[in-house]
C-alpha positions as a printed NumPy array, in Angstrom:
array([[183.242,  67.546,  72.828],
       [183.129,  71.243,  73.593],
       [183.531,  70.494,  77.311],
       [186.429,  68.131,  76.612],
       [188.329,  70.781,  74.665],
       [187.124,  73.856,  76.537],
       [186.41 ,  75.245,  73.083],
       [183.102,  76.363,  71.602],
       [184.506,  76.976,  68.12 ],
       [184.253,  73.355,  66.962],
       [182.32 ,  72.921,  63.679],
       [179.219,  71.076,  64.955],
       [178.563,  73.87 ,  67.433],
       [178.913,  76.497,  64.721],
       [176.326,  75.002,  62.357],
       [173.282,  77.206,  61.954],
       [169.924,  76.197,  60.516],
       [171.078,  77.074,  56.975],
       [174.165,  74.844,  57.43 ],
       [172.022,  71.916,  58.584],
       [169.606,  72.369,  55.685],
       [172.49 ,  72.513,  53.199],
       [174.06 ,  69.385,  54.692],
       [170.732,  67.553,  54.399],
       [170.46 ,  68.396,  50.697],
       [173.835,  66.788,  49.927],
       [173.852,  63.981,  52.512],
       [171.804,  61.12 ,  53.862],
       [171.   ,  61.333,  57.568],
       [169.964,  58.77 ,  60.171],
       [168.794,  59.295,  63.712],
       [168.436,  57.163,  66.808],
       [165.237,  57.834,  68.738],
       [164.202,  56.978,  72.286],
       [160.525,  57.741,  72.696],
       [160.144,  61.198,  71.199],
       [163.773,  62.22 ,  71.78 ],
       [166.548,  62.093,  69.184],
       [169.501,  60.564,  71.064],
       [171.919,  60.177,  68.167],
       [172.468,  61.053,  64.542],
       [174.906,  60.758,  61.657],
       [175.252,  62.099,  58.113],
       [176.868,  60.351,  55.153],
       [177.935,  62.436,  52.166],
       [179.176,  60.815,  48.959],
       [181.864,  62.993,  47.399],
       [183.78 ,  63.449,  44.188],
       [183.37 ,  60.6  ,  41.716],
       [181.166,  58.635,  44.114],
       [183.924,  56.392,  45.433],
       [184.325,  58.159,  48.798],
       [181.74 ,  58.695,  51.516],
       [182.349,  61.108,  54.375],
       [180.833,  60.186,  57.734],
       [179.902,  63.503,  59.331],
       [178.555,  64.681,  62.656],
       [178.193,  61.267,  64.287],
       [176.772,  62.233,  67.656],
       [175.129,  60.598,  70.641],
       [173.51 ,  62.461,  73.537],
       [175.873,  62.406,  76.534],
       [173.391,  60.537,  78.736],
       [172.98 ,  57.841,  76.044],
       [176.665,  57.228,  75.33 ],
       [178.153,  53.817,  76.006],
       [175.055,  51.912,  74.813],
       [176.249,  51.066,  71.277],
       [174.227,  53.782,  69.548],
       [177.24 ,  55.373,  67.862],
       [178.472,  51.982,  66.635],
       [175.057,  51.147,  65.195],
       [174.67 ,  54.535,  63.504],
       [178.128,  54.19 ,  61.96 ],
       [177.318,  50.695,  60.699],
       [173.999,  51.811,  59.178],
       [175.674,  54.724,  57.394],
       [178.365,  52.439,  55.978],
       [176.028,  49.608,  54.984],
       [173.556,  51.872,  53.197],
       [176.172,  53.801,  51.214],
       [175.825,  53.493,  47.444],
       [177.588,  50.534,  45.82 ],
       [180.086,  52.907,  44.169],
       [181.623,  53.813,  47.544],
       [184.985,  52.122,  48.133],
       [186.35 ,  54.328,  50.935],
       [184.856,  55.929,  54.039],
       [186.436,  58.977,  55.675],
       [185.74 ,  60.883,  58.878],
       [187.449,  63.063,  61.45 ],
       [187.374,  63.597,  65.185],
       [189.325,  65.475,  67.82 ],
       [192.677,  64.085,  68.921],
       [191.562,  64.084,  72.579],
       [188.313,  62.253,  71.82 ],
       [189.545,  58.865,  73.014],
       [186.126,  57.171,  72.993],
       [185.567,  58.256,  69.41 ],
       [189.028,  57.118,  68.356],
       [188.46 ,  53.697,  69.968],
       [185.086,  53.337,  68.249],
       [186.555,  54.174,  64.86 ],
       [189.591,  51.917,  65.326],
       [187.31 ,  48.993,  66.254],
       [185.264,  49.73 ,  63.125],
       [188.403,  49.485,  60.97 ],
       [189.318,  53.145,  60.5  ],
       [193.005,  54.092,  60.379],
       [194.598,  57.475,  60.93 ],
       [195.574,  59.313,  57.751],
       [196.728,  62.695,  59.028],
       [196.311,  65.346,  61.716],
       [195.746,  69.074,  61.551],
       [195.068,  71.911,  63.967],
       [191.541,  73.24 ,  63.605],
       [191.96 ,  75.919,  66.268],
       [194.881,  76.602,  68.613],
       [193.165,  74.265,  71.123],
       [191.744,  71.552,  68.846],
       [193.765,  69.046,  66.84 ],
       [191.76 ,  66.992,  64.339],
       [192.516,  63.38 ,  63.382],
       [191.448,  62.349,  59.865],
       [190.683,  58.629,  59.461],
       [189.726,  56.379,  56.569],
       [188.829,  52.785,  55.82 ],
       [188.32 ,  50.736,  52.699],
       [184.902,  49.233,  52.162],
       [184.856,  45.475,  52.41 ],
       [182.792,  43.744,  49.769],
       [180.734,  40.74 ,  50.728]])
């Protein structure tokens, strides 16, 4: 993502160890592993009254992209969310076409856009949870 935007000031690249630890205390995290290497990860944080879950930091190693890892991580995060969750939210960069396609195929719809930095526009997406 940083290469795509030519911008190092995007939030995932600014997270320090304390930020990661704090996120882990308020979120559930999953990882995809190949051998001993983590090749993908995602966080899910339930917010407010418990009806909304934020999908955060969904990432797949560049050399492992295009193999369905991101789709599977997203599905696991959604399916294991508490029963109280009725809406999922997430955001990605406006130029991140692969991400936007993944999220659209998973049922996410654009809610709004905002500029994060002068070079990075963020797209906020949401979807309603389908009950089985």
